[in-house]
Each structure stands twice: as structure tokens, then as C-alpha cells.
PANUBA-989511 format. One line per 10 residues: number of its first residue (from 1); their letters; for each residue y, z, x of N, C-alpha, C, O. Coordinates in steps of 0.1 Angstrom, whole numbers. Last residue first. Layout:
NUM> a> Y Z X Y Z X Y Z X Y Z X  ...
# end
This chain:
418> hremqvedqe> 721 -317 153 721 -311 140 714 -319 129 713 -315 118  717 -334 174 711 -321 175 711 -314 161 703 -306 159  733 -356 166 718 -358 167 711 -344 167 701 -342 161  758 -346 167 753 -350 154 738 -351 154 731 -348 145  760 -342 194 761 -330 185 755 -334 172 748 -326 166  760 -368 203 749 -359 207 748 -347 198 738 -343 194  783 -377 193 771 -384 188 759 -375 192 750 -373 184  802 -362 207 801 -361 192 788 -367 187 782 -361 178  797 -372 233 794 -358 229 793 -356 214 784 -349 210  806 -398 230 792 -396 233 788 -382 229 778 -379 224
408> dddsmdelep> 833 -395 225 825 -401 215 810 -398 217 802 -396 208  840 -384 249 841 -376 237 833 -382 226 826 -374 219  837 -405 267 827 -394 268 828 -385 256 818 -379 252  841 -438 258 847 -425 257 836 -414 258 826 -415 251  835 -465 280 832 -458 268 836 -443 269 835 -437 279  839 -476 304 851 -475 296 848 -468 283 857 -465 276  815 -479 316 823 -469 322 836 -467 313 843 -457 314  803 -500 303 799 -487 299 808 -476 305 809 -465 299  814 -523 315 819 -519 302 815 -505 298 822 -498 291  798 -528 338 811 -522 340 816 -516 327 823 -506 327
398> ipfnliaaig> 766 -524 344 774 -529 332 787 -522 333 788 -510 328  743 -533 370 753 -525 364 761 -532 353 761 -544 352  708 -540 364 721 -544 369 732 -536 363 730 -531 351  687 -526 354 684 -537 364 697 -541 371 696 -545 382  690 -490 351 693 -503 348 689 -513 359 687 -510 371  675 -463 336 677 -469 349 679 -484 347 670 -490 340  685 -439 311 680 -452 315 684 -456 329 695 -452 334  678 -414 286 685 -419 298 679 -432 302 668 -436 297  678 -386 264 676 -401 266 685 -406 278 696 -402 280  684 -360 262 670 -364 258 668 -379 259 657 -384 256
388> tfqdlqkgse> 707 -348 272 707 -354 258 694 -360 254 693 -364 242  699 -335 295 707 -347 296 706 -355 283 705 -367 284  681 -316 287 694 -311 291 704 -323 293 716 -320 293  659 -332 283 666 -327 271 679 -322 275 689 -322 266  650 -334 310 656 -346 303 664 -342 291 674 -348 288  639 -309 312 651 -312 320 658 -324 315 670 -325 315  618 -310 295 629 -300 292 641 -304 300 653 -302 295  603 -330 307 609 -332 294 620 -323 291 630 -326 285  595 -316 330 604 -328 332 610 -331 319 622 -336 318  580 -295 320 592 -292 326 601 -304 328 613 -303 326
378> hlssfvlaeg> 567 -303 287 566 -304 301 580 -300 307 590 -302 301  574 -304 261 567 -292 265 563 -293 280 557 -283 285  584 -329 255 594 -318 257 587 -304 260 594 -294 261  572 -357 272 569 -345 264 579 -334 266 581 -330 278  588 -388 272 586 -376 279 582 -365 269 588 -364 258  579 -421 272 582 -410 262 578 -397 269 566 -394 271  592 -447 289 584 -435 290 589 -425 280 600 -421 280  592 -481 291 597 -470 282 588 -459 283 576 -460 279  603 -509 310 593 -498 308 600 -487 300 611 -483 303  610 -543 301 612 -530 307 602 -520 304 592 -523 297
368> gqsrvqevma> 606 -566 287 599 -565 300 602 -552 307 598 -551 318  617 -567 262 625 -573 272 618 -572 286 624 -576 296  599 -551 248 599 -566 245 607 -574 256 605 -585 258  607 -526 257 593 -532 261 593 -547 259 587 -554 267  632 -524 245 631 -523 259 617 -530 264 617 -537 273  624 -525 218 633 -535 223 632 -536 239 631 -546 245  609 -502 214 602 -515 212 611 -526 219 605 -536 224  629 -482 219 617 -483 227 610 -497 226 607 -503 237  647 -489 198 651 -489 212 639 -491 221 639 -499 230  631 -483 175 635 -497 178 640 -499 192 638 -509 198
358> vyhkrtkvdd> 629 -456 178 617 -464 179 620 -478 182 614 -485 190  655 -448 173 649 -446 187 636 -454 188 634 -459 199  658 -457 146 668 -461 157 661 -460 170 662 -469 178  639 -442 133 638 -457 133 647 -463 145 643 -472 151  651 -417 135 638 -420 141 636 -435 143 632 -439 154  674 -421 120 675 -417 134 662 -420 141 662 -426 152  664 -426 94 672 -436 101 673 -433 116 672 -443 124  651 -402 87 643 -414 89 651 -425 97 645 -432 106  656 -371 99 664 -383 94 656 -395 98 655 -399 109  642 -353 112 639 -354 98 647 -366 92 643 -370 81
348> srflrdsill> 631 -361 145 642 -360 136 637 -361 121 629 -370 118  612 -365 165 609 -355 154 621 -353 145 620 -343 137  621 -381 184 613 -388 173 609 -378 163 603 -381 153  634 -365 202 642 -374 194 634 -380 182 640 -385 173  613 -352 215 621 -345 206 629 -353 197 631 -350 185  603 -369 234 596 -370 221 604 -361 211 601 -363 199  629 -385 253 622 -372 249 615 -374 236 621 -380 226  629 -412 275 633 -407 262 624 -395 258 612 -396 260  640 -436 296 634 -422 296 639 -416 283 651 -415 281  634 -469 305 640 -460 295 632 -447 296 620 -446 295
338> tkvagrdvaa> 641 -491 331 633 -480 327 640 -471 317 651 -466 320  659 -513 329 646 -514 337 636 -503 332 625 -506 330  681 -527 307 673 -515 310 660 -518 317 652 -526 312  696 -548 297 698 -544 311 689 -532 316 689 -528 327  702 -559 273 689 -563 280 689 -558 294 683 -565 303  722 -550 258 725 -560 268 713 -565 276 715 -573 285  710 -530 243 715 -542 236 718 -553 245 717 -565 242  707 -511 263 695 -517 257 699 -530 250 692 -541 252  733 -503 268 726 -510 278 713 -517 273 710 -528 278  739 -491 243 746 -503 247 739 -511 258 739 -523 259
328> avhkpgywak> 721 -470 244 719 -480 233 727 -493 237 722 -504 235  732 -455 265 719 -461 267 716 -472 256 711 -483 260  757 -447 254 756 -455 266 743 -462 268 742 -474 272  748 -432 232 757 -443 230 756 -452 242 755 -465 241  730 -411 240 726 -421 230 735 -434 230 730 -445 229  726 -405 276 733 -403 263 730 -414 254 729 -426 258  730 -419 309 723 -410 299 732 -408 287 744 -410 288  724 -443 335 732 -437 324 724 -428 316 711 -430 315  726 -461 365 719 -450 358 728 -444 348 739 -440 351  740 -478 380 728 -483 375 719 -472 368 708 -474 365
318> vgggedgesl> 773 -487 388 764 -477 383 752 -483 376 753 -491 368  778 -509 417 780 -505 403 770 -494 399 759 -493 405  776 -516 444 780 -526 434 781 -522 420 785 -530 411  769 -496 461 760 -508 461 764 -518 449 755 -526 446  779 -469 443 776 -474 456 767 -486 454 757 -486 446  785 -455 420 788 -470 420 786 -476 434 791 -487 437  759 -432 422 771 -436 415 773 -451 416 764 -459 413  738 -418 433 744 -429 441 757 -434 435 766 -440 442  729 -402 413 738 -396 424 744 -406 433 754 -404 439  714 -419 398 726 -414 392 735 -408 403 747 -410 402
308> vsffkeltas> 693 -424 415 701 -435 412 715 -430 407 725 -435 410  682 -398 415 686 -404 427 696 -415 425 706 -416 432  676 -394 388 686 -385 394 691 -391 407 703 -390 411  656 -414 385 668 -415 378 679 -406 384 691 -411 385  636 -404 403 643 -417 406 656 -418 398 666 -423 404  629 -381 388 635 -380 402 642 -392 406 653 -392 412  618 -393 366 630 -385 364 637 -383 378 649 -383 379  596 -406 378 607 -414 372 619 -406 370 630 -411 372  581 -384 386 586 -393 396 597 -402 391 607 -405 398  576 -372 361 583 -365 371 589 -374 382 600 -372 386
298> erafkadalr> 561 -393 349 573 -388 343 582 -381 353 594 -383 354  539 -395 365 548 -406 364 561 -402 358 572 -407 363  528 -370 360 532 -373 374 542 -385 374 552 -385 381  521 -372 333 532 -362 337 537 -365 351 548 -362 354  500 -391 334 513 -394 327 524 -385 332 535 -389 334  483 -399 364 486 -390 353 499 -393 347 509 -396 355  477 -415 386 475 -421 373 478 -412 361 477 -416 350  483 -399 408 491 -411 406 489 -417 392 498 -423 387  478 -374 419 478 -375 404 485 -388 400 492 -389 390  479 -375 446 467 -371 440 466 -374 425 455 -377 420
288> alveparlve> 506 -383 449 495 -392 455 482 -388 448 474 -397 445  519 -362 438 520 -375 432 509 -384 437 504 -392 429  513 -342 457 508 -341 443 509 -354 436 499 -358 429  526 -351 479 512 -349 480 505 -348 466 494 -352 464  553 -353 471 546 -365 474 531 -363 474 523 -372 469  563 -334 442 560 -334 456 551 -346 459 542 -349 451  567 -332 415 574 -343 422 571 -344 437 575 -353 444  555 -309 408 549 -321 403 556 -333 409 550 -345 408  573 -290 419 560 -291 424 553 -305 420 547 -311 429  595 -291 402 597 -295 416 583 -298 422 581 -307 430
278> nlahvhgsac> 583 -282 379 589 -295 379 591 -300 393 589 -312 396  576 -256 386 565 -266 384 571 -280 384 565 -290 389  596 -238 385 594 -245 398 583 -256 397 582 -264 406  595 -226 360 603 -238 361 602 -245 375 606 -257 376  579 -203 365 573 -215 359 581 -228 361 576 -239 363  584 -189 398 586 -190 384 582 -203 378 580 -213 386  583 -185 425 571 -184 418 572 -184 403 563 -181 396  603 -210 443 601 -197 437 587 -197 430 581 -207 429  604 -235 456 614 -226 458 611 -211 454 616 -202 459  573 -246 472 583 -246 462 593 -235 464 591 -227 473
268> hvlvfnnksk> 548 -266 488 559 -256 489 568 -258 477 571 -269 473  513 -267 480 526 -273 479 537 -262 481 535 -251 477  479 -277 483 489 -267 486 503 -273 487 505 -284 493  453 -283 461 465 -289 468 475 -279 470 480 -272 461  419 -287 457 430 -278 459 441 -285 466 439 -291 477  397 -302 459 406 -305 448 419 -296 448 428 -298 441  380 -293 478 388 -304 482 398 -308 471 407 -317 473  366 -273 465 377 -269 474 386 -281 478 398 -279 481  345 -274 447 357 -281 443 369 -279 453 380 -282 450  326 -257 458 323 -272 457 335 -280 454 336 -292 458
258> ilmknsgata> 339 -233 454 336 -238 467 334 -253 467 339 -260 476  338 -232 426 351 -232 433 349 -237 447 357 -245 451  311 -232 421 318 -244 416 332 -244 423 337 -255 426  305 -207 431 298 -219 437 306 -231 434 308 -240 442  319 -192 413 324 -193 427 317 -204 434 324 -210 443  304 -193 390 317 -200 390 323 -201 404 330 -211 407  280 -180 401 280 -193 395 293 -200 395 294 -212 400  288 -154 409 284 -163 419 284 -178 414 287 -187 421  295 -132 394 305 -144 394 301 -155 403 308 -164 406  276 -113 399 277 -119 385 286 -132 385 284 -140 376
248> sgtdvdkaat> 264 -120 433 271 -113 422 271 -120 409 267 -132 408  251 -128 456 245 -130 443 251 -123 432 244 -118 423  261 -126 482 255 -113 476 249 -116 462 242 -107 457  270 -152 486 260 -146 495 253 -134 489 241 -132 491  289 -155 465 277 -163 465 266 -158 474 254 -158 470  308 -136 474 301 -134 461 288 -143 460 278 -138 455  316 -147 498 309 -134 498 302 -132 485 290 -127 485  328 -171 489 317 -172 498 309 -159 498 297 -159 498  349 -160 473 339 -168 467 326 -169 475 315 -168 471  365 -149 493 359 -140 483 347 -147 476 337 -141 473
238> dllykllqeg> 373 -171 508 365 -161 514 358 -152 504 346 -149 506  386 -186 488 374 -192 494 366 -181 501 354 -181 500  407 -168 481 398 -174 471 385 -178 477 374 -175 472  420 -164 505 414 -152 498 404 -158 488 393 -152 487  430 -190 510 420 -183 519 413 -172 513 401 -170 514  448 -192 488 436 -201 489 426 -195 499 414 -196 496  466 -171 495 458 -170 483 446 -179 483 435 -175 480  477 -181 519 470 -169 519 461 -167 506 450 -162 507  489 -204 509 478 -205 519 470 -193 519 458 -193 520  509 -192 492 499 -202 487 487 -203 496 475 -203 492
228> sfgpsaiiva> 524 -177 510 517 -170 499 506 -179 494 494 -175 492  542 -185 529 528 -187 532 519 -181 521 507 -180 523  571 -200 514 564 -193 525 550 -196 526 545 -207 523  568 -204 479 576 -204 490 568 -197 502 560 -188 499  540 -223 464 547 -210 467 558 -213 478 557 -223 485  512 -235 446 526 -237 451 533 -224 453 532 -214 445  483 -251 441 488 -238 445 502 -240 452 502 -245 463  466 -270 418 478 -270 426 482 -255 429 483 -247 419  437 -286 415 442 -273 413 454 -272 423 452 -272 436  425 -315 396 432 -309 408 436 -295 405 439 -291 393
218> klvgydfhrq> 409 -319 375 411 -330 385 417 -325 398 414 -330 409  385 -296 362 399 -299 366 400 -310 377 391 -310 386  358 -292 358 365 -302 350 378 -306 355 382 -317 354  349 -272 375 341 -284 374 348 -295 366 343 -307 367  367 -251 371 368 -259 384 359 -272 383 362 -281 391  384 -241 346 371 -247 348 371 -256 360 375 -268 359  405 -213 345 403 -226 351 388 -229 351 379 -221 354  407 -188 334 414 -199 327 411 -213 333 413 -223 326  393 -169 349 392 -168 335 397 -181 328 392 -185 318  399 -176 375 385 -177 371 384 -177 356 376 -184 350
208> mavavasyfk> 426 -169 375 422 -183 377 408 -185 372 405 -195 366  424 -141 372 431 -149 361 427 -164 363 425 -170 352  411 -135 396 405 -132 383 411 -140 372 404 -145 363  431 -142 414 418 -149 414 411 -147 401 404 -156 396  452 -124 407 454 -139 405 441 -146 405 439 -155 397  440 -100 415 443 -102 401 446 -117 398 442 -122 387  437 -105 443 425 -103 435 428 -105 420 420 -111 413  464 -107 450 455 -119 452 443 -117 443 438 -127 437  471 -79 445 478 -90 438 469 -103 439 467 -110 428  455 -65 463 453 -63 448 459 -74 440 454 -78 430
198> tiakdhavas> 466 -75 487 452 -77 484 449 -76 469 442 -84 462  492 -64 484 490 -78 485 475 -82 481 473 -92 474  486 -37 484 492 -42 472 490 -57 472 488 -63 462  476 -34 510 467 -31 499 472 -37 486 465 -42 478  499 -40 525 487 -49 526 477 -46 515 471 -56 509  516 -19 517 520 -33 515 507 -42 515 506 -50 506  502 3 528 504 2 513 508 -12 509 503 -17 499  505 -3 555 492 -2 549 493 -4 534 485 -11 528  533 -2 557 527 -14 560 512 -14 554 508 -25 549  538 25 551 542 15 541 536 2 544 534 -6 534
188> daarkrpiav> 528 36 575 522 39 562 526 29 552 517 25 544  546 26 594 532 22 595 525 25 582 517 17 577  576 15 577 569 23 586 554 19 586 550 10 578  579 -11 562 590 -4 570 583 4 581 583 1 592  575 -36 539 569 -31 552 581 -24 560 590 -30 564  578 -27 504 582 -34 516 576 -28 529 572 -16 529  553 -30 478 562 -22 486 566 -30 499 558 -38 504  550 -49 450 547 -50 464 557 -42 472 569 -45 473  536 -48 418 547 -43 427 542 -43 441 531 -37 445  525 -77 402 521 -65 410 532 -61 419 538 -69 426
178> evrqrlltmh> 518 -99 376 529 -92 383 523 -79 390 517 -71 383  509 -129 362 504 -117 370 516 -111 378 523 -118 385  505 -145 332 515 -141 342 510 -129 349 507 -119 342  486 -172 319 487 -158 323 498 -156 333 500 -165 342  491 -198 309 480 -191 305 481 -176 308 476 -168 300  514 -220 298 513 -208 306 502 -200 301 503 -194 290  509 -254 297 505 -242 290 505 -230 300 497 -231 310  526 -283 292 523 -273 302 521 -260 295 529 -255 288  515 -315 278 522 -302 277 518 -293 289 507 -295 295  503 -339 281 514 -338 272 521 -325 271 531 -323 265
168> etvlcinalg> 482 -339 298 490 -351 298 503 -349 290 513 -356 292  484 -305 310 477 -316 304 486 -328 304 498 -328 309  481 -278 330 490 -290 328 481 -301 323 473 -307 330  480 -244 329 472 -256 327 482 -267 323 490 -266 315  489 -217 351 492 -227 341 481 -238 340 474 -241 350  500 -186 361 488 -195 360 489 -204 348 490 -200 337  523 -173 382 521 -179 369 510 -189 369 510 -198 377  529 -143 399 522 -156 399 521 -160 384 519 -152 375  543 -120 422 545 -127 409 537 -140 410 538 -148 419  539 -108 447 540 -99 435 542 -106 422 541 -100 411
158> pqlvvagvea> 553 -134 465 547 -121 466 550 -112 454 561 -109 450  548 -162 442 556 -156 453 550 -142 454 543 -137 445  534 -192 427 535 -178 430 545 -175 441 549 -183 449  518 -211 404 531 -210 411 533 -195 414 533 -187 405  490 -230 400 494 -216 402 507 -216 410 507 -221 421  474 -252 378 485 -249 387 488 -234 387 489 -227 377  451 -277 370 454 -263 370 465 -261 380 466 -267 391  450 -304 348 453 -299 362 456 -284 361 464 -280 352  428 -325 329 438 -314 331 439 -310 345 431 -313 354  422 -353 309 421 -347 322 432 -336 324 443 -339 320
148> rsapdcasai> 424 -368 286 423 -353 285 422 -346 298 420 -334 298  424 -395 285 438 -389 287 437 -373 286 447 -367 287  399 -404 281 404 -405 294 417 -397 296 421 -394 308  396 -404 253 390 -393 261 395 -393 275 396 -382 281  420 -410 230 415 -416 242 409 -405 251 417 -396 256  434 -399 210 420 -402 207 413 -408 219 401 -411 218  460 -398 219 453 -385 216 439 -387 215 431 -378 218  467 -425 221 466 -417 233 458 -404 231 450 -400 239  467 -432 194 458 -439 203 456 -431 216 445 -430 221  487 -415 184 473 -413 180 463 -420 189 453 -414 193
138> tqlaisdwpa> 509 -425 197 505 -411 199 491 -409 195 484 -402 202  510 -451 187 507 -449 201 503 -435 204 494 -433 212  517 -445 161 504 -451 163 500 -450 178 488 -448 181  543 -435 166 533 -426 160 519 -431 162 510 -424 166  555 -458 177 554 -445 185 544 -436 179 536 -430 187  554 -477 156 546 -479 169 545 -466 177 535 -464 184  550 -459 124 557 -468 134 549 -469 147 539 -462 148  542 -455 91 537 -453 105 544 -463 114 543 -475 111  572 -455 71 558 -458 74 554 -453 88 563 -449 96  592 -445 50 591 -441 64 577 -442 68 570 -432 70
128> nslksltfpr> 590 -458 26 604 -456 31 604 -451 46 614 -453 53  563 -457 20 568 -470 24 582 -469 30 587 -477 38  549 -427 35 553 -435 24 560 -448 29 563 -449 41  520 -414 51 534 -417 52 538 -428 42 530 -437 40  497 -387 52 502 -399 45 517 -401 47 524 -392 45  471 -372 68 485 -374 68 489 -387 62 484 -398 67  446 -349 65 450 -363 62 465 -363 61 471 -356 53  424 -331 87 436 -332 78 439 -346 76 436 -355 84  396 -310 97 403 -323 95 415 -322 86 415 -313 77  392 -287 121 394 -288 107 402 -300 104 414 -301 107
118> hlaldlthya> 391 -283 148 378 -287 142 379 -287 126 369 -287 119  419 -261 149 409 -269 156 396 -271 148 392 -262 141  442 -262 121 434 -255 131 424 -265 138 422 -276 132  471 -257 102 462 -266 108 455 -259 120 461 -252 128  479 -242 73 477 -238 88 466 -248 93 455 -247 90  502 -248 49 490 -252 55 489 -248 69 498 -251 77  518 -230 24 518 -233 39 504 -236 43 495 -229 41  536 -238 -6 524 -234 1 525 -238 16 532 -247 19  550 -236 -39 552 -236 -24 540 -231 -17 534 -221 -21  543 -257 -66 543 -244 -60 544 -245 -45 538 -255 -39
108> glrvhpseea> 541 -283 -75 554 -279 -71 555 -265 -65 565 -261 -59  515 -277 -98 523 -287 -90 537 -282 -87 543 -276 -96  496 -247 -93 504 -256 -101 512 -266 -92 515 -262 -81  463 -243 -83 477 -242 -80 485 -252 -87 482 -264 -88  437 -249 -93 441 -235 -90 455 -233 -87 460 -221 -88  433 -276 -98 429 -266 -109 434 -252 -106 433 -244 -115  461 -296 -89 450 -288 -84 446 -278 -96 455 -273 -102  479 -326 -82 473 -316 -92 462 -309 -86 453 -315 -79  500 -327 -53 489 -332 -61 484 -322 -70 483 -310 -67  519 -313 -38 522 -326 -42 512 -333 -52 515 -343 -58
98> vpgsvhlaga> 534 -282 -34 522 -289 -37 525 -302 -43 533 -303 -53  562 -280 -10 556 -279 -24 543 -287 -25 541 -297 -19  556 -266 23 562 -275 14 556 -273 0 546 -266 -2  548 -263 59 551 -258 45 557 -268 37 564 -278 41  526 -258 85 533 -268 77 535 -263 63 526 -260 56  519 -245 116 521 -242 102 530 -252 96 541 -255 101  498 -242 143 507 -252 136 507 -249 122 497 -250 115  491 -226 173 492 -225 159 502 -235 153 513 -236 158  488 -217 200 481 -229 195 480 -229 180 470 -232 174  503 -198 212 492 -194 203 483 -205 198 473 -203 192
88> spdfdtkqvt> 520 -214 226 512 -204 233 501 -199 225 490 -195 231  532 -232 207 522 -237 218 514 -226 224 503 -229 228  537 -231 175 537 -221 186 527 -226 196 515 -223 195  556 -249 151 545 -249 162 547 -239 172 558 -238 178  562 -256 119 564 -246 129 553 -246 139 541 -243 135  579 -276 95 568 -274 105 572 -264 115 584 -263 119  588 -283 61 590 -275 74 578 -274 82 567 -272 77  580 -301 42 594 -297 43 598 -290 56 608 -292 61  557 -323 29 562 -316 41 577 -313 40 585 -322 39  540 -318 1 551 -327 6 558 -319 17 563 -308 15
78> ialtlqvrqs> 505 -312 2 518 -308 1 528 -319 6 524 -327 14  473 -307 -12 482 -317 -6 496 -312 -8 500 -309 -19  444 -287 -6 457 -289 -12 465 -300 -4 463 -302 8  413 -275 -12 420 -285 -5 433 -288 -13 433 -291 -25  402 -240 -8 405 -252 -16 412 -262 -7 417 -259 4  388 -208 -10 391 -220 -1 392 -232 -10 384 -235 -19  403 -178 -22 394 -189 -23 398 -201 -14 410 -202 -10  405 -145 -28 409 -155 -18 399 -166 -18 387 -164 -15  412 -131 -60 403 -134 -49 408 -145 -41 416 -154 -45  419 -107 -85 424 -118 -76 414 -119 -65 408 -109 -60
68> sgsssptsig> 418 -98 -119 413 -97 -106 418 -109 -98 421 -120 -103  446 -86 -139 434 -94 -137 430 -92 -122 436 -86 -114  468 -78 -165 461 -74 -153 448 -82 -151 441 -84 -161  475 -89 -188 485 -90 -177 479 -86 -164 483 -90 -154  450 -110 -205 456 -97 -201 465 -98 -189 463 -107 -181  451 -135 -229 451 -131 -215 457 -118 -213 467 -114 -219  431 -128 -259 444 -132 -253 443 -128 -238 437 -118 -235  409 -134 -286 411 -130 -271 424 -136 -266 427 -147 -269  400 -119 -316 409 -129 -310 412 -125 -295 416 -113 -293  386 -100 -329 378 -111 -323 387 -122 -317 382 -133 -313
58> ggavdrdkek> 399 -79 -338 398 -90 -347 391 -102 -341 390 -113 -347  406 -57 -323 393 -58 -328 390 -70 -337 380 -70 -344  432 -60 -314 430 -52 -326 416 -54 -332 414 -53 -344  422 -85 -293 434 -80 -300 430 -73 -313 425 -79 -322  404 -81 -264 402 -83 -279 414 -77 -286 417 -65 -284  413 -99 -235 411 -87 -242 411 -90 -257 417 -99 -261  404 -115 -203 407 -116 -217 405 -102 -224 397 -94 -219  421 -114 -171 411 -110 -180 414 -111 -195 426 -110 -199  430 -140 -148 434 -131 -159 422 -127 -167 413 -135 -170  428 -142 -114 421 -145 -126 424 -135 -137 422 -123 -135
48> tirrftsakl> 447 -154 -88 446 -143 -97 439 -148 -110 444 -158 -116  440 -164 -55 441 -168 -69 438 -156 -78 429 -149 -76  452 -170 -24 448 -160 -33 450 -164 -47 462 -167 -51  439 -197 -4 450 -192 -12 444 -181 -22 433 -182 -27  433 -217 24 429 -205 16 441 -201 8 452 -201 13  425 -252 29 433 -240 31 427 -229 23 418 -231 15  423 -285 41 416 -274 35 424 -261 38 430 -260 49  450 -309 35 440 -302 43 434 -290 36 439 -286 25  474 -333 36 463 -328 28 453 -321 37 449 -327 47  508 -341 34 498 -336 43 487 -329 34 490 -321 25
38> ingsqilnya> 531 -366 32 521 -359 24 510 -354 33 504 -363 40  565 -364 45 551 -369 46 543 -361 36 547 -350 32  589 -350 44 587 -361 34 573 -367 34 569 -374 25  591 -345 79 596 -341 66 595 -353 56 599 -364 59  562 -354 98 576 -354 95 579 -350 81 571 -350 72  538 -353 122 542 -348 109 557 -347 108 563 -341 116  535 -359 149 533 -370 139 538 -366 126 543 -374 118  540 -337 164 549 -348 167 547 -359 156 556 -367 154  519 -321 155 533 -316 153 543 -328 155 553 -329 148  497 -335 165 499 -334 151 514 -330 148 520 -335 138
28> hwldvpeepq> 501 -330 193 502 -343 188 504 -343 173 513 -351 168  496 -302 192 509 -307 196 511 -322 192 522 -325 187  470 -302 185 479 -297 175 494 -301 179 502 -302 170  458 -312 208 459 -321 196 468 -315 185 473 -323 177  458 -292 226 469 -302 228 470 -311 215 480 -317 213  434 -278 219 447 -273 216 459 -283 217 468 -282 209  411 -303 205 416 -295 216 430 -289 213 436 -295 204  406 -316 181 394 -311 189 398 -302 200 390 -294 205  417 -323 149 420 -318 162 408 -312 169 400 -304 163  411 -352 131 405 -338 134 409 -334 148 405 -340 157
18> lrisgagekd> 426 -372 105 423 -368 119 417 -354 120 418 -346 111  433 -400 86 426 -387 86 422 -384 101 415 -392 107  461 -415 74 452 -414 85 446 -400 85 453 -390 84  475 -437 48 471 -424 53 461 -425 65 454 -435 66  506 -456 43 492 -452 41 488 -439 47 497 -432 52  526 -483 57 524 -471 48 509 -468 46 501 -478 46  527 -507 70 525 -494 78 524 -482 70 522 -471 75  527 -530 58 540 -525 61 539 -512 69 549 -506 74  501 -535 51 507 -544 62 521 -539 66 526 -543 76  487 -502 48 490 -515 43 497 -523 54 500 -517 65
8> lqksilkm> 460 -482 61 474 -486 61 476 -499 55 467 -508 57  438 -459 67 441 -468 56 456 -471 55 463 -463 49  414 -446 87 428 -451 87 429 -461 76 421 -471 76  394 -417 98 397 -429 89 411 -433 90 420 -425 93  391 -401 121 381 -402 110 382 -414 102 373 -421 100  396 -396 154 401 -404 143 390 -406 133 379 -412 136  401 -366 170 391 -375 165 397 -382 153 402 -376 144  415 -355 201 417 -358 187 406 -368 182 403 -378 189
# end
């Protein structure tokens, strides 16, 4: 993300002009834009031009009902009412009524702005819902070049592979490869099985070459049950070496693959489906390689939370809680060691709700605790969302939390979701 300009008053109200540079920047924009904000961007709209006609030959011109229309580019500002983000297509659509006078579009007319890469936009937040610490932190992170490091991941089992890119803020499924693998029974079927396996690995290798830049990726994770991962890696290196020797059209990218072979990490997982990535990112060998990556810290912290939660009241009391009511009570008592919170909670259209969660994050940090904002586009964030989107690991147990009604908690969660 490129920060073009920032004009904020001491209360945090004002405008920030940004330019998305990478697909993940549209995800950041989606998290920044809230209902009631003013969004200004270049757009296209079909404009109808009315023709004049001479009334009864008297030299008086009046607009004709029929006219020509053309698609013109213009800059419009709208009051945000609805946002729609499609991560797979990298498309962000923002709709609402036109908020500023335009020579082509009447004030209040409904319009949809399509935000795109390399096209700047200006986002303004008013005094009733100004820029807060979470939004400003999101911009700082998005504009930091060091946060753009990516990891390639292939999760596979015989006949099925999911090729993904894992960034600091989201997991992108780039391609799914499926090849029917016949079972080994007789000699003939064993030959067919081996041919199908080779065809499968070949298809996976082509998909990886299409979506992975081996010179940029910090690591390439290959995860599978059994030995499929090892066999795929052997196929990749053997095929790359042959292509380099013969000087084929793909020799350049295969040279980079061979040069980057130390970046490959083999991991065991339960299946070849995408959801197994959460298990993969918690593997010790992956955590060691990606110790500085945000998603690695999230996965390790979520694993720690589940571990403490499973311990229950062993060792003197419960030190892990989830749910808005229980976590808020723990924060108020200064007991939170680590706060886990989903970015989904900050996208609430209710200003009061967003301010509530922002205040919780700031309070935990001011008390010396750690607050991790999980991306709901990562597998760890999706898992946290299943536990209401907010959880905490405590420094010390709080017996009073056990007396809080679970019914009250569920009611509060339902209100938040609506």
C-alpha cells in the first residue's frame, strides 16, 4: 500500500489518500472502510446526453427524450453504505449515495465504486467515528515493505493438491489440482496407478511454477499425509535438473527452484484439504522458519490458547477464556496476558461496537499485555471466529468469571453477529 497523503485533526477526523499496490492491499482497504465514511475515487459511469429539438420551427430548443449516452471517467465521492470483497477475484466494491456535487451525477444518486490496484482513493472519517489506533496500525502495517514477505504452501494427498500463497494477512488459494488415481490391484492397474501419480505431480509442478516466484518466497511449505510431500519434492528437483540440462523453455524458473531448494519445508498433515494449513502453520519446523511472520505468531498463540483452555482449572484456576463478556471482564481486572481478537469484530457498522473493541486492545497494551489482531482470511482467524472471535490467556485466574451466565454470553454474541 502506498500512503499518498494524510490530513487528520487532533481528534482523528479527516482524510487519508492511499493507493493499493498488491492484492492484499484491497483486503486492508476492506478493513478500513466503514459504513458512514466518505470514499472518493475515480470511476466510470454511463452519462446520457439529451438532444435539443426545435419546437414548431419557432427557434425554441427543448430537451428531447431521446439522447446519446456514453461511458465517461470521473471522480465521485460517496457515503459508504455497503462493501463487498471477493478475495479470490481481488475485487472490492463499495456502494452508497453520491456525497459531493458533480456536474454529471446528481447528489444522492446511488453509485458503486470499484477499487482496483494502482488506482488511488481517498477515505474520510468524520468526527463521530474518527480514525482509531487499529485503523492507523492497519495502514502502518500495509505501507511497511517488510510486511509483504510471502510463503508458498502446497497441501496435498494422492490425487488432490491445493496451491496457496500465505501473506501476512490472508491465505489465497491459487489453484486446486485433482487427478483420479486408480488403486493398485493387479500388475496392469499398478502401471496405471504410477502413470496417474506422475501425471498428478506434473500438474502440481506446473501450478507451482505458475503461481510461485521462488526468488521472492521466504519459504515453500509442502505438507501431506504419508510420503506424498517427499515424492513431490523429489519430482520437482529431478524435473528441474533435467530441464536445466536440456535448456528447455522453463530452464530459467527451474534454475531458481534449484537455487531455492533450501527454502522448501516438508511437513506432515492430516489431509490435502486447505483447512489443514492451520495445522501446518503450527508445526515446529514451520514456526522455526517463520518465527518473525505475523501468521506464524497467530497460529502459535492460538495453539497456546487451546492448550491452556484444555488444562481447565488444573494448577489453581482457569487461565483461558473466550467470548465478549468474559474477556471484557478479564481486561477490566488487568488480568490479560494475551488478547486474541479477530479483525471481523472491527468491521462492525455500529460505531459503538468498534470503539468498544478498540478500547479493549488499547487497554490490554497499556497494561503490558499483548494484543494480536487475527486476520479472518487466515485459517487461524477462521478458527478463532468459531470461538466468538475474541479470547484471552490470563496472567492469573479470576474465579468470578466462572459465575457468569453462559446464556448471557450467547445473547451478547448473537447481538454482535447481527
